[in-house]
ModelCIF file with pLDDT and N, C-alpha, C, O atoms, coordinates in Angstrom:
data_MODEL
#
_entry.id   MODEL 
#
_entity.id                         1 
_entity.type                       polymer 
_entity.pdbx_number_of_molecules   1 
#
_entity_poly.entity_id                      1 
_entity_poly.type                           'polypeptide(L)' 
_entity_poly.nstd_linkage                   no 
_entity_poly.nstd_monomer                   no 
_entity_poly.pdbx_seq_one_letter_code       MALGLGLWVLVYLAGHRGLDAASQVIGAVTVAISWGFGAYVVVRRIRRGPQY 
_entity_poly.pdbx_seq_one_letter_code_can   MALGLGLWVLVYLAGHRGLDAASQVIGAVTVAISWGFGAYVVVRRIRRGPQY 
_entity_poly.pdbx_strand_id                 A 
#
loop_
_entity_poly_seq.entity_id 
_entity_poly_seq.num 
_entity_poly_seq.mon_id 
_entity_poly_seq.hetero 
1 1  MET n 
1 2  ALA n 
1 3  LEU n 
1 4  GLY n 
1 5  LEU n 
1 6  GLY n 
1 7  LEU n 
1 8  TRP n 
1 9  VAL n 
1 10 LEU n 
1 11 VAL n 
1 12 TYR n 
1 13 LEU n 
1 14 ALA n 
1 15 GLY n 
1 16 HIS n 
1 17 ARG n 
1 18 GLY n 
1 19 LEU n 
1 20 ASP n 
1 21 ALA n 
1 22 ALA n 
1 23 SER n 
1 24 GLN n 
1 25 VAL n 
1 26 ILE n 
1 27 GLY n 
1 28 ALA n 
1 29 VAL n 
1 30 THR n 
1 31 VAL n 
1 32 ALA n 
1 33 ILE n 
1 34 SER n 
1 35 TRP n 
1 36 GLY n 
1 37 PHE n 
1 38 GLY n 
1 39 ALA n 
1 40 TYR n 
1 41 VAL n 
1 42 VAL n 
1 43 VAL n 
1 44 ARG n 
1 45 ARG n 
1 46 ILE n 
1 47 ARG n 
1 48 ARG n 
1 49 GLY n 
1 50 PRO n 
1 51 GLN n 
1 52 TYR n 
#
_struct_asym.id          A 
_struct_asym.entity_id   1 
#
loop_
_ma_qa_metric.id 
_ma_qa_metric.mode 
_ma_qa_metric.name 
_ma_qa_metric.software_group_id 
_ma_qa_metric.type 
1 global pLDDT . pLDDT 
2 local  pLDDT . pLDDT 
#
_ma_qa_metric_global.metric_id      1 
_ma_qa_metric_global.metric_value   94.02 
_ma_qa_metric_global.model_id       1 
_ma_qa_metric_global.ordinal_id     1 
#
loop_
_ma_qa_metric_local.label_asym_id 
_ma_qa_metric_local.label_comp_id 
_ma_qa_metric_local.label_seq_id 
_ma_qa_metric_local.metric_id 
_ma_qa_metric_local.metric_value 
_ma_qa_metric_local.model_id 
_ma_qa_metric_local.ordinal_id 
A MET 1  2 95.00 1 1  
A ALA 2  2 95.00 1 2  
A LEU 3  2 96.00 1 3  
A GLY 4  2 96.00 1 4  
A LEU 5  2 96.00 1 5  
A GLY 6  2 96.00 1 6  
A LEU 7  2 97.00 1 7  
A TRP 8  2 97.00 1 8  
A VAL 9  2 97.00 1 9  
A LEU 10 2 96.00 1 10 
A VAL 11 2 97.00 1 11 
A TYR 12 2 96.00 1 12 
A LEU 13 2 95.00 1 13 
A ALA 14 2 95.00 1 14 
A GLY 15 2 95.00 1 15 
A HIS 16 2 94.00 1 16 
A ARG 17 2 92.00 1 17 
A GLY 18 2 93.00 1 18 
A LEU 19 2 94.00 1 19 
A ASP 20 2 95.00 1 20 
A ALA 21 2 95.00 1 21 
A ALA 22 2 96.00 1 22 
A SER 23 2 95.00 1 23 
A GLN 24 2 95.00 1 24 
A VAL 25 2 96.00 1 25 
A ILE 26 2 97.00 1 26 
A GLY 27 2 96.00 1 27 
A ALA 28 2 96.00 1 28 
A VAL 29 2 97.00 1 29 
A THR 30 2 97.00 1 30 
A VAL 31 2 97.00 1 31 
A ALA 32 2 98.00 1 32 
A ILE 33 2 97.00 1 33 
A SER 34 2 98.00 1 34 
A TRP 35 2 98.00 1 35 
A GLY 36 2 97.00 1 36 
A PHE 37 2 97.00 1 37 
A GLY 38 2 97.00 1 38 
A ALA 39 2 97.00 1 39 
A TYR 40 2 96.00 1 40 
A VAL 41 2 94.00 1 41 
A VAL 42 2 94.00 1 42 
A VAL 43 2 95.00 1 43 
A ARG 44 2 93.00 1 44 
A ARG 45 2 93.00 1 45 
A ILE 46 2 93.00 1 46 
A ARG 47 2 93.00 1 47 
A ARG 48 2 91.00 1 48 
A GLY 49 2 87.00 1 49 
A PRO 50 2 78.00 1 50 
A GLN 51 2 77.00 1 51 
A TYR 52 2 62.00 1 52 
#
loop_
_atom_site.group_PDB 
_atom_site.id 
_atom_site.type_symbol 
_atom_site.label_atom_id 
_atom_site.label_alt_id 
_atom_site.label_comp_id 
_atom_site.label_asym_id 
_atom_site.label_entity_id 
_atom_site.label_seq_id 
_atom_site.pdbx_PDB_ins_code 
_atom_site.Cartn_x 
_atom_site.Cartn_y 
_atom_site.Cartn_z 
_atom_site.occupancy 
_atom_site.B_iso_or_equiv 
_atom_site.pdbx_formal_charge 
_atom_site.auth_seq_id 
_atom_site.auth_comp_id 
_atom_site.auth_asym_id 
_atom_site.auth_atom_id 
_atom_site.pdbx_PDB_model_num 
ATOM 1   N N  . MET A 1 1  ? 31.234 0.553  -56.010 1.00 95.00 ? 1  MET A N  1 
ATOM 2   C CA . MET A 1 1  ? 31.764 1.862  -54.953 1.00 95.00 ? 1  MET A CA 1 
ATOM 3   C C  . MET A 1 1  ? 30.503 1.849  -54.104 1.00 95.00 ? 1  MET A C  1 
ATOM 4   O O  . MET A 1 1  ? 30.626 1.494  -52.931 1.00 95.00 ? 1  MET A O  1 
ATOM 5   N N  . ALA A 1 2  ? 29.440 2.156  -54.510 1.00 95.00 ? 2  ALA A N  1 
ATOM 6   C CA . ALA A 1 2  ? 28.205 2.551  -53.731 1.00 95.00 ? 2  ALA A CA 1 
ATOM 7   C C  . ALA A 1 2  ? 27.788 1.469  -52.860 1.00 95.00 ? 2  ALA A C  1 
ATOM 8   O O  . ALA A 1 2  ? 27.345 1.746  -51.745 1.00 95.00 ? 2  ALA A O  1 
ATOM 9   N N  . LEU A 1 3  ? 27.896 0.079  -53.306 1.00 96.00 ? 3  LEU A N  1 
ATOM 10  C CA . LEU A 1 3  ? 27.482 -1.236 -52.670 1.00 96.00 ? 3  LEU A CA 1 
ATOM 11  C C  . LEU A 1 3  ? 28.719 -1.426 -51.186 1.00 96.00 ? 3  LEU A C  1 
ATOM 12  O O  . LEU A 1 3  ? 28.559 -1.800 -50.024 1.00 96.00 ? 3  LEU A O  1 
ATOM 13  N N  . GLY A 1 4  ? 29.989 -0.929 -52.015 1.00 96.00 ? 4  GLY A N  1 
ATOM 14  C CA . GLY A 1 4  ? 31.051 -1.444 -50.663 1.00 96.00 ? 4  GLY A CA 1 
ATOM 15  C C  . GLY A 1 4  ? 30.570 -0.088 -49.660 1.00 96.00 ? 4  GLY A C  1 
ATOM 16  O O  . GLY A 1 4  ? 30.353 -0.444 -48.502 1.00 96.00 ? 4  GLY A O  1 
ATOM 17  N N  . LEU A 1 5  ? 30.454 0.778  -49.809 1.00 96.00 ? 5  LEU A N  1 
ATOM 18  C CA . LEU A 1 5  ? 30.050 2.206  -49.106 1.00 96.00 ? 5  LEU A CA 1 
ATOM 19  C C  . LEU A 1 5  ? 28.888 1.715  -48.080 1.00 96.00 ? 5  LEU A C  1 
ATOM 20  O O  . LEU A 1 5  ? 28.975 1.911  -46.868 1.00 96.00 ? 5  LEU A O  1 
ATOM 21  N N  . GLY A 1 6  ? 27.818 1.070  -48.682 1.00 96.00 ? 6  GLY A N  1 
ATOM 22  C CA . GLY A 1 6  ? 27.169 0.547  -47.685 1.00 96.00 ? 6  GLY A CA 1 
ATOM 23  C C  . GLY A 1 6  ? 27.297 -0.103 -46.812 1.00 96.00 ? 6  GLY A C  1 
ATOM 24  O O  . GLY A 1 6  ? 26.920 0.064  -45.651 1.00 96.00 ? 6  GLY A O  1 
ATOM 25  N N  . LEU A 1 7  ? 28.104 -1.307 -47.496 1.00 97.00 ? 7  LEU A N  1 
ATOM 26  C CA . LEU A 1 7  ? 28.654 -2.404 -46.446 1.00 97.00 ? 7  LEU A CA 1 
ATOM 27  C C  . LEU A 1 7  ? 29.750 -1.723 -45.302 1.00 97.00 ? 7  LEU A C  1 
ATOM 28  O O  . LEU A 1 7  ? 30.073 -2.185 -44.208 1.00 97.00 ? 7  LEU A O  1 
ATOM 29  N N  . TRP A 1 8  ? 30.130 -0.650 -45.866 1.00 97.00 ? 8  TRP A N  1 
ATOM 30  C CA . TRP A 1 8  ? 31.010 -0.496 -44.748 1.00 97.00 ? 8  TRP A CA 1 
ATOM 31  C C  . TRP A 1 8  ? 30.308 0.392  -43.618 1.00 97.00 ? 8  TRP A C  1 
ATOM 32  O O  . TRP A 1 8  ? 30.678 0.466  -42.446 1.00 97.00 ? 8  TRP A O  1 
ATOM 33  N N  . VAL A 1 9  ? 29.418 0.931  -44.096 1.00 97.00 ? 9  VAL A N  1 
ATOM 34  C CA . VAL A 1 9  ? 28.679 1.807  -42.999 1.00 97.00 ? 9  VAL A CA 1 
ATOM 35  C C  . VAL A 1 9  ? 27.974 0.831  -42.298 1.00 97.00 ? 9  VAL A C  1 
ATOM 36  O O  . VAL A 1 9  ? 28.052 0.976  -41.078 1.00 97.00 ? 9  VAL A O  1 
ATOM 37  N N  . LEU A 1 10 ? 27.198 -0.275 -42.742 1.00 96.00 ? 10 LEU A N  1 
ATOM 38  C CA . LEU A 1 10 ? 26.612 -1.319 -42.071 1.00 96.00 ? 10 LEU A CA 1 
ATOM 39  C C  . LEU A 1 10 ? 27.459 -2.167 -41.346 1.00 96.00 ? 10 LEU A C  1 
ATOM 40  O O  . LEU A 1 10 ? 26.913 -2.775 -40.425 1.00 96.00 ? 10 LEU A O  1 
ATOM 41  N N  . VAL A 1 11 ? 28.819 -2.391 -41.552 1.00 97.00 ? 11 VAL A N  1 
ATOM 42  C CA . VAL A 1 11 ? 29.777 -2.889 -40.470 1.00 97.00 ? 11 VAL A CA 1 
ATOM 43  C C  . VAL A 1 11 ? 30.149 -1.806 -39.244 1.00 97.00 ? 11 VAL A C  1 
ATOM 44  O O  . VAL A 1 11 ? 30.422 -2.162 -38.098 1.00 97.00 ? 11 VAL A O  1 
ATOM 45  N N  . TYR A 1 12 ? 30.113 -0.568 -39.654 1.00 96.00 ? 12 TYR A N  1 
ATOM 46  C CA . TYR A 1 12 ? 30.438 0.351  -38.595 1.00 96.00 ? 12 TYR A CA 1 
ATOM 47  C C  . TYR A 1 12 ? 29.621 0.418  -37.793 1.00 96.00 ? 12 TYR A C  1 
ATOM 48  O O  . TYR A 1 12 ? 30.017 0.498  -36.630 1.00 96.00 ? 12 TYR A O  1 
ATOM 49  N N  . LEU A 1 13 ? 28.075 0.416  -38.059 1.00 95.00 ? 13 LEU A N  1 
ATOM 50  C CA . LEU A 1 13 ? 26.924 0.286  -36.989 1.00 95.00 ? 13 LEU A CA 1 
ATOM 51  C C  . LEU A 1 13 ? 26.774 -0.597 -36.250 1.00 95.00 ? 13 LEU A C  1 
ATOM 52  O O  . LEU A 1 13 ? 26.299 -0.590 -35.114 1.00 95.00 ? 13 LEU A O  1 
ATOM 53  N N  . ALA A 1 14 ? 27.314 -1.702 -37.068 1.00 95.00 ? 14 ALA A N  1 
ATOM 54  C CA . ALA A 1 14 ? 27.040 -3.002 -35.919 1.00 95.00 ? 14 ALA A CA 1 
ATOM 55  C C  . ALA A 1 14 ? 28.211 -3.318 -34.783 1.00 95.00 ? 14 ALA A C  1 
ATOM 56  O O  . ALA A 1 14 ? 28.154 -4.076 -33.815 1.00 95.00 ? 14 ALA A O  1 
ATOM 57  N N  . GLY A 1 15 ? 29.359 -2.414 -35.276 1.00 95.00 ? 15 GLY A N  1 
ATOM 58  C CA . GLY A 1 15 ? 30.276 -2.205 -34.307 1.00 95.00 ? 15 GLY A CA 1 
ATOM 59  C C  . GLY A 1 15 ? 30.346 -1.505 -33.311 1.00 95.00 ? 15 GLY A C  1 
ATOM 60  O O  . GLY A 1 15 ? 31.115 -1.708 -32.372 1.00 95.00 ? 15 GLY A O  1 
ATOM 61  N N  . HIS A 1 16 ? 29.409 -0.439 -33.420 1.00 94.00 ? 16 HIS A N  1 
ATOM 62  C CA . HIS A 1 16 ? 29.206 0.790  -32.561 1.00 94.00 ? 16 HIS A CA 1 
ATOM 63  C C  . HIS A 1 16 ? 27.819 1.052  -32.046 1.00 94.00 ? 16 HIS A C  1 
ATOM 64  O O  . HIS A 1 16 ? 27.287 2.161  -32.077 1.00 94.00 ? 16 HIS A O  1 
ATOM 65  N N  . ARG A 1 17 ? 27.162 -0.254 -31.479 1.00 92.00 ? 17 ARG A N  1 
ATOM 66  C CA . ARG A 1 17 ? 25.826 -0.354 -30.959 1.00 92.00 ? 17 ARG A CA 1 
ATOM 67  C C  . ARG A 1 17 ? 25.625 1.102  -29.933 1.00 92.00 ? 17 ARG A C  1 
ATOM 68  O O  . ARG A 1 17 ? 24.536 1.633  -29.716 1.00 92.00 ? 17 ARG A O  1 
ATOM 69  N N  . GLY A 1 18 ? 26.626 1.455  -29.522 1.00 93.00 ? 18 GLY A N  1 
ATOM 70  C CA . GLY A 1 18 ? 26.339 2.409  -28.433 1.00 93.00 ? 18 GLY A CA 1 
ATOM 71  C C  . GLY A 1 18 ? 26.084 3.821  -29.024 1.00 93.00 ? 18 GLY A C  1 
ATOM 72  O O  . GLY A 1 18 ? 26.315 4.778  -28.285 1.00 93.00 ? 18 GLY A O  1 
ATOM 73  N N  . LEU A 1 19 ? 25.628 4.050  -30.290 1.00 94.00 ? 19 LEU A N  1 
ATOM 74  C CA . LEU A 1 19 ? 25.607 5.344  -31.117 1.00 94.00 ? 19 LEU A CA 1 
ATOM 75  C C  . LEU A 1 19 ? 24.033 5.877  -30.819 1.00 94.00 ? 19 LEU A C  1 
ATOM 76  O O  . LEU A 1 19 ? 23.147 5.028  -30.719 1.00 94.00 ? 19 LEU A O  1 
ATOM 77  N N  . ASP A 1 20 ? 23.793 6.957  -30.714 1.00 95.00 ? 20 ASP A N  1 
ATOM 78  C CA . ASP A 1 20 ? 22.518 7.455  -30.184 1.00 95.00 ? 20 ASP A CA 1 
ATOM 79  C C  . ASP A 1 20 ? 21.327 7.304  -31.304 1.00 95.00 ? 20 ASP A C  1 
ATOM 80  O O  . ASP A 1 20 ? 21.774 7.211  -32.447 1.00 95.00 ? 20 ASP A O  1 
ATOM 81  N N  . ALA A 1 21 ? 20.292 7.273  -31.225 1.00 95.00 ? 21 ALA A N  1 
ATOM 82  C CA . ALA A 1 21 ? 19.310 6.943  -32.041 1.00 95.00 ? 21 ALA A CA 1 
ATOM 83  C C  . ALA A 1 21 ? 19.477 7.613  -33.486 1.00 95.00 ? 21 ALA A C  1 
ATOM 84  O O  . ALA A 1 21 ? 19.376 7.030  -34.566 1.00 95.00 ? 21 ALA A O  1 
ATOM 85  N N  . ALA A 1 22 ? 19.695 8.677  -33.313 1.00 96.00 ? 22 ALA A N  1 
ATOM 86  C CA . ALA A 1 22 ? 19.791 9.668  -34.447 1.00 96.00 ? 22 ALA A CA 1 
ATOM 87  C C  . ALA A 1 22 ? 20.922 9.260  -35.561 1.00 96.00 ? 22 ALA A C  1 
ATOM 88  O O  . ALA A 1 22 ? 20.800 9.242  -36.786 1.00 96.00 ? 22 ALA A O  1 
ATOM 89  N N  . SER A 1 23 ? 21.888 8.986  -34.877 1.00 95.00 ? 23 SER A N  1 
ATOM 90  C CA . SER A 1 23 ? 22.802 8.345  -35.850 1.00 95.00 ? 23 SER A CA 1 
ATOM 91  C C  . SER A 1 23 ? 22.807 7.129  -36.468 1.00 95.00 ? 23 SER A C  1 
ATOM 92  O O  . SER A 1 23 ? 23.233 6.900  -37.600 1.00 95.00 ? 23 SER A O  1 
ATOM 93  N N  . GLN A 1 24 ? 22.188 6.139  -35.487 1.00 95.00 ? 24 GLN A N  1 
ATOM 94  C CA . GLN A 1 24 ? 22.100 4.947  -36.154 1.00 95.00 ? 24 GLN A CA 1 
ATOM 95  C C  . GLN A 1 24 ? 20.716 5.150  -37.545 1.00 95.00 ? 24 GLN A C  1 
ATOM 96  O O  . GLN A 1 24 ? 20.739 4.530  -38.608 1.00 95.00 ? 24 GLN A O  1 
ATOM 97  N N  . VAL A 1 25 ? 19.849 5.959  -37.216 1.00 96.00 ? 25 VAL A N  1 
ATOM 98  C CA . VAL A 1 25 ? 18.929 6.162  -38.250 1.00 96.00 ? 25 VAL A CA 1 
ATOM 99  C C  . VAL A 1 25 ? 19.689 6.821  -39.717 1.00 96.00 ? 25 VAL A C  1 
ATOM 100 O O  . VAL A 1 25 ? 19.509 6.353  -40.841 1.00 96.00 ? 25 VAL A O  1 
ATOM 101 N N  . ILE A 1 26 ? 20.536 7.968  -39.402 1.00 97.00 ? 26 ILE A N  1 
ATOM 102 C CA . ILE A 1 26 ? 21.438 8.563  -40.293 1.00 97.00 ? 26 ILE A CA 1 
ATOM 103 C C  . ILE A 1 26 ? 22.076 7.372  -41.141 1.00 97.00 ? 26 ILE A C  1 
ATOM 104 O O  . ILE A 1 26 ? 21.904 7.263  -42.355 1.00 97.00 ? 26 ILE A O  1 
ATOM 105 N N  . GLY A 1 27 ? 22.951 6.352  -40.246 1.00 96.00 ? 27 GLY A N  1 
ATOM 106 C CA . GLY A 1 27 ? 23.425 5.182  -40.678 1.00 96.00 ? 27 GLY A CA 1 
ATOM 107 C C  . GLY A 1 27 ? 22.817 4.470  -41.730 1.00 96.00 ? 27 GLY A C  1 
ATOM 108 O O  . GLY A 1 27 ? 23.277 4.376  -42.868 1.00 96.00 ? 27 GLY A O  1 
ATOM 109 N N  . ALA A 1 28 ? 21.699 3.936  -41.287 1.00 96.00 ? 28 ALA A N  1 
ATOM 110 C CA . ALA A 1 28 ? 20.777 2.961  -41.923 1.00 96.00 ? 28 ALA A CA 1 
ATOM 111 C C  . ALA A 1 28 ? 20.165 3.423  -43.402 1.00 96.00 ? 28 ALA A C  1 
ATOM 112 O O  . ALA A 1 28 ? 20.084 2.709  -44.401 1.00 96.00 ? 28 ALA A O  1 
ATOM 113 N N  . VAL A 1 29 ? 19.769 4.768  -43.271 1.00 97.00 ? 29 VAL A N  1 
ATOM 114 C CA . VAL A 1 29 ? 19.312 5.538  -44.375 1.00 97.00 ? 29 VAL A CA 1 
ATOM 115 C C  . VAL A 1 29 ? 20.514 5.407  -45.697 1.00 97.00 ? 29 VAL A C  1 
ATOM 116 O O  . VAL A 1 29 ? 20.409 5.019  -46.860 1.00 97.00 ? 29 VAL A O  1 
ATOM 117 N N  . THR A 1 30 ? 21.626 5.911  -44.917 1.00 97.00 ? 30 THR A N  1 
ATOM 118 C CA . THR A 1 30 ? 22.777 5.877  -45.706 1.00 97.00 ? 30 THR A CA 1 
ATOM 119 C C  . THR A 1 30 ? 23.143 4.495  -46.394 1.00 97.00 ? 30 THR A C  1 
ATOM 120 O O  . THR A 1 30 ? 23.597 4.512  -47.538 1.00 97.00 ? 30 THR A O  1 
ATOM 121 N N  . VAL A 1 31 ? 22.998 3.571  -45.872 1.00 97.00 ? 31 VAL A N  1 
ATOM 122 C CA . VAL A 1 31 ? 23.227 1.970  -46.253 1.00 97.00 ? 31 VAL A CA 1 
ATOM 123 C C  . VAL A 1 31 ? 21.743 1.955  -47.255 1.00 97.00 ? 31 VAL A C  1 
ATOM 124 O O  . VAL A 1 31 ? 21.852 1.488  -48.389 1.00 97.00 ? 31 VAL A O  1 
ATOM 125 N N  . ALA A 1 32 ? 20.824 2.307  -46.942 1.00 98.00 ? 32 ALA A N  1 
ATOM 126 C CA . ALA A 1 32 ? 19.786 2.163  -48.211 1.00 98.00 ? 32 ALA A CA 1 
ATOM 127 C C  . ALA A 1 32 ? 19.813 2.639  -49.385 1.00 98.00 ? 32 ALA A C  1 
ATOM 128 O O  . ALA A 1 32 ? 19.616 2.048  -50.447 1.00 98.00 ? 32 ALA A O  1 
ATOM 129 N N  . ILE A 1 33 ? 20.147 4.113  -49.130 1.00 97.00 ? 33 ILE A N  1 
ATOM 130 C CA . ILE A 1 33 ? 20.515 4.697  -50.569 1.00 97.00 ? 33 ILE A CA 1 
ATOM 131 C C  . ILE A 1 33 ? 21.678 4.256  -51.129 1.00 97.00 ? 33 ILE A C  1 
ATOM 132 O O  . ILE A 1 33 ? 21.594 4.012  -52.332 1.00 97.00 ? 33 ILE A O  1 
ATOM 133 N N  . SER A 1 34 ? 22.582 4.107  -50.688 1.00 98.00 ? 34 SER A N  1 
ATOM 134 C CA . SER A 1 34 ? 23.792 3.587  -51.304 1.00 98.00 ? 34 SER A CA 1 
ATOM 135 C C  . SER A 1 34 ? 23.583 2.070  -52.070 1.00 98.00 ? 34 SER A C  1 
ATOM 136 O O  . SER A 1 34 ? 24.139 1.809  -53.138 1.00 98.00 ? 34 SER A O  1 
ATOM 137 N N  . TRP A 1 35 ? 22.819 1.253  -51.451 1.00 98.00 ? 35 TRP A N  1 
ATOM 138 C CA . TRP A 1 35 ? 22.617 0.080  -51.756 1.00 98.00 ? 35 TRP A CA 1 
ATOM 139 C C  . TRP A 1 35 ? 21.569 0.277  -53.104 1.00 98.00 ? 35 TRP A C  1 
ATOM 140 O O  . TRP A 1 35 ? 21.950 -0.142 -54.197 1.00 98.00 ? 35 TRP A O  1 
ATOM 141 N N  . GLY A 1 36 ? 20.425 0.842  -52.986 1.00 97.00 ? 36 GLY A N  1 
ATOM 142 C CA . GLY A 1 36 ? 19.819 1.385  -53.970 1.00 97.00 ? 36 GLY A CA 1 
ATOM 143 C C  . GLY A 1 36 ? 20.155 1.919  -54.977 1.00 97.00 ? 36 GLY A C  1 
ATOM 144 O O  . GLY A 1 36 ? 19.551 1.669  -56.020 1.00 97.00 ? 36 GLY A O  1 
ATOM 145 N N  . PHE A 1 37 ? 21.000 2.624  -54.951 1.00 97.00 ? 37 PHE A N  1 
ATOM 146 C CA . PHE A 1 37 ? 21.638 2.990  -56.177 1.00 97.00 ? 37 PHE A CA 1 
ATOM 147 C C  . PHE A 1 37 ? 22.657 2.317  -56.610 1.00 97.00 ? 37 PHE A C  1 
ATOM 148 O O  . PHE A 1 37 ? 22.918 2.316  -57.813 1.00 97.00 ? 37 PHE A O  1 
ATOM 149 N N  . GLY A 1 38 ? 23.464 1.578  -55.644 1.00 97.00 ? 38 GLY A N  1 
ATOM 150 C CA . GLY A 1 38 ? 24.495 0.554  -56.403 1.00 97.00 ? 38 GLY A CA 1 
ATOM 151 C C  . GLY A 1 38 ? 23.535 -0.357 -57.094 1.00 97.00 ? 38 GLY A C  1 
ATOM 152 O O  . GLY A 1 38 ? 23.875 -0.703 -58.225 1.00 97.00 ? 38 GLY A O  1 
ATOM 153 N N  . ALA A 1 39 ? 22.331 -0.841 -56.606 1.00 97.00 ? 39 ALA A N  1 
ATOM 154 C CA . ALA A 1 39 ? 21.754 -1.781 -57.249 1.00 97.00 ? 39 ALA A CA 1 
ATOM 155 C C  . ALA A 1 39 ? 21.197 -1.564 -58.672 1.00 97.00 ? 39 ALA A C  1 
ATOM 156 O O  . ALA A 1 39 ? 21.040 -2.442 -59.520 1.00 97.00 ? 39 ALA A O  1 
ATOM 157 N N  . TYR A 1 40 ? 20.891 -0.088 -58.806 1.00 96.00 ? 40 TYR A N  1 
ATOM 158 C CA . TYR A 1 40 ? 20.173 0.525  -59.665 1.00 96.00 ? 40 TYR A CA 1 
ATOM 159 C C  . TYR A 1 40 ? 21.283 0.371  -61.272 1.00 96.00 ? 40 TYR A C  1 
ATOM 160 O O  . TYR A 1 40 ? 21.023 -0.128 -62.367 1.00 96.00 ? 40 TYR A O  1 
ATOM 161 N N  . VAL A 1 41 ? 22.517 1.038  -60.751 1.00 94.00 ? 41 VAL A N  1 
ATOM 162 C CA . VAL A 1 41 ? 23.694 0.796  -61.660 1.00 94.00 ? 41 VAL A CA 1 
ATOM 163 C C  . VAL A 1 41 ? 23.931 -0.550 -62.373 1.00 94.00 ? 41 VAL A C  1 
ATOM 164 O O  . VAL A 1 41 ? 24.018 -0.775 -63.581 1.00 94.00 ? 41 VAL A O  1 
ATOM 165 N N  . VAL A 1 42 ? 24.017 -1.427 -61.275 1.00 94.00 ? 42 VAL A N  1 
ATOM 166 C CA . VAL A 1 42 ? 24.411 -3.108 -61.880 1.00 94.00 ? 42 VAL A CA 1 
ATOM 167 C C  . VAL A 1 42 ? 23.266 -3.437 -62.600 1.00 94.00 ? 42 VAL A C  1 
ATOM 168 O O  . VAL A 1 42 ? 23.544 -3.911 -63.702 1.00 94.00 ? 42 VAL A O  1 
ATOM 169 N N  . VAL A 1 43 ? 21.848 -3.335 -62.317 1.00 95.00 ? 43 VAL A N  1 
ATOM 170 C CA . VAL A 1 43 ? 20.726 -3.587 -63.174 1.00 95.00 ? 43 VAL A CA 1 
ATOM 171 C C  . VAL A 1 43 ? 20.776 -2.959 -64.495 1.00 95.00 ? 43 VAL A C  1 
ATOM 172 O O  . VAL A 1 43 ? 20.609 -3.588 -65.540 1.00 95.00 ? 43 VAL A O  1 
ATOM 173 N N  . ARG A 1 44 ? 21.013 -1.693 -64.424 1.00 93.00 ? 44 ARG A N  1 
ATOM 174 C CA . ARG A 1 44 ? 21.363 -0.765 -65.799 1.00 93.00 ? 44 ARG A CA 1 
ATOM 175 C C  . ARG A 1 44 ? 22.654 -1.409 -66.417 1.00 93.00 ? 44 ARG A C  1 
ATOM 176 O O  . ARG A 1 44 ? 22.547 -1.573 -67.632 1.00 93.00 ? 44 ARG A O  1 
ATOM 177 N N  . ARG A 1 45 ? 23.403 -1.662 -66.078 1.00 93.00 ? 45 ARG A N  1 
ATOM 178 C CA . ARG A 1 45 ? 24.628 -2.420 -66.568 1.00 93.00 ? 45 ARG A CA 1 
ATOM 179 C C  . ARG A 1 45 ? 24.573 -3.642 -67.322 1.00 93.00 ? 45 ARG A C  1 
ATOM 180 O O  . ARG A 1 45 ? 25.182 -3.889 -68.363 1.00 93.00 ? 45 ARG A O  1 
ATOM 181 N N  . ILE A 1 46 ? 23.773 -4.389 -66.682 1.00 93.00 ? 46 ILE A N  1 
ATOM 182 C CA . ILE A 1 46 ? 23.236 -5.647 -67.244 1.00 93.00 ? 46 ILE A CA 1 
ATOM 183 C C  . ILE A 1 46 ? 22.486 -5.720 -68.004 1.00 93.00 ? 46 ILE A C  1 
ATOM 184 O O  . ILE A 1 46 ? 22.577 -6.694 -68.751 1.00 93.00 ? 46 ILE A O  1 
ATOM 185 N N  . ARG A 1 47 ? 21.569 -4.928 -68.183 1.00 93.00 ? 47 ARG A N  1 
ATOM 186 C CA . ARG A 1 47 ? 20.330 -4.761 -69.279 1.00 93.00 ? 47 ARG A CA 1 
ATOM 187 C C  . ARG A 1 47 ? 20.844 -3.971 -70.395 1.00 93.00 ? 47 ARG A C  1 
ATOM 188 O O  . ARG A 1 47 ? 20.378 -4.229 -71.505 1.00 93.00 ? 47 ARG A O  1 
ATOM 189 N N  . ARG A 1 48 ? 21.702 -3.078 -70.294 1.00 91.00 ? 48 ARG A N  1 
ATOM 190 C CA . ARG A 1 48 ? 22.145 -2.087 -71.428 1.00 91.00 ? 48 ARG A CA 1 
ATOM 191 C C  . ARG A 1 48 ? 23.416 -2.161 -71.995 1.00 91.00 ? 48 ARG A C  1 
ATOM 192 O O  . ARG A 1 48 ? 23.762 -1.597 -73.032 1.00 91.00 ? 48 ARG A O  1 
ATOM 193 N N  . GLY A 1 49 ? 24.165 -2.940 -71.218 1.00 87.00 ? 49 GLY A N  1 
ATOM 194 C CA . GLY A 1 49 ? 25.711 -3.402 -71.578 1.00 87.00 ? 49 GLY A CA 1 
ATOM 195 C C  . GLY A 1 49 ? 26.818 -2.004 -70.857 1.00 87.00 ? 49 GLY A C  1 
ATOM 196 O O  . GLY A 1 49 ? 26.378 -1.040 -70.231 1.00 87.00 ? 49 GLY A O  1 
ATOM 197 N N  . PRO A 1 50 ? 27.917 -2.200 -71.093 1.00 78.00 ? 50 PRO A N  1 
ATOM 198 C CA . PRO A 1 50 ? 29.076 -1.284 -70.455 1.00 78.00 ? 50 PRO A CA 1 
ATOM 199 C C  . PRO A 1 50 ? 29.082 -0.075 -71.107 1.00 78.00 ? 50 PRO A C  1 
ATOM 200 O O  . PRO A 1 50 ? 29.778 0.726  -70.485 1.00 78.00 ? 50 PRO A O  1 
ATOM 201 N N  . GLN A 1 51 ? 28.549 0.434  -72.196 1.00 77.00 ? 51 GLN A N  1 
ATOM 202 C CA . GLN A 1 51 ? 28.634 1.663  -72.648 1.00 77.00 ? 51 GLN A CA 1 
ATOM 203 C C  . GLN A 1 51 ? 28.028 2.918  -71.938 1.00 77.00 ? 51 GLN A C  1 
ATOM 204 O O  . GLN A 1 51 ? 28.481 4.062  -71.900 1.00 77.00 ? 51 GLN A O  1 
ATOM 205 N N  . TYR A 1 52 ? 26.727 2.337  -71.309 1.00 62.00 ? 52 TYR A N  1 
ATOM 206 C CA . TYR A 1 52 ? 25.753 2.981  -70.207 1.00 62.00 ? 52 TYR A CA 1 
ATOM 207 C C  . TYR A 1 52 ? 26.176 3.551  -69.185 1.00 62.00 ? 52 TYR A C  1 
ATOM 208 O O  . TYR A 1 52 ? 25.384 4.028  -68.372 1.00 62.00 ? 52 TYR A O  1 
#
């Protein structure tokens, strides 16, 4: 879910290049946090299995 949300925000930002700088930074931080959390969950699932 987090990886998908990050992708959606990235596509939104790419389509709306006219946004002000603060909105673009907030969107980029959202993408980074979402992908970081998503990657953490995927790696944890691979290492420990589906029970965790």
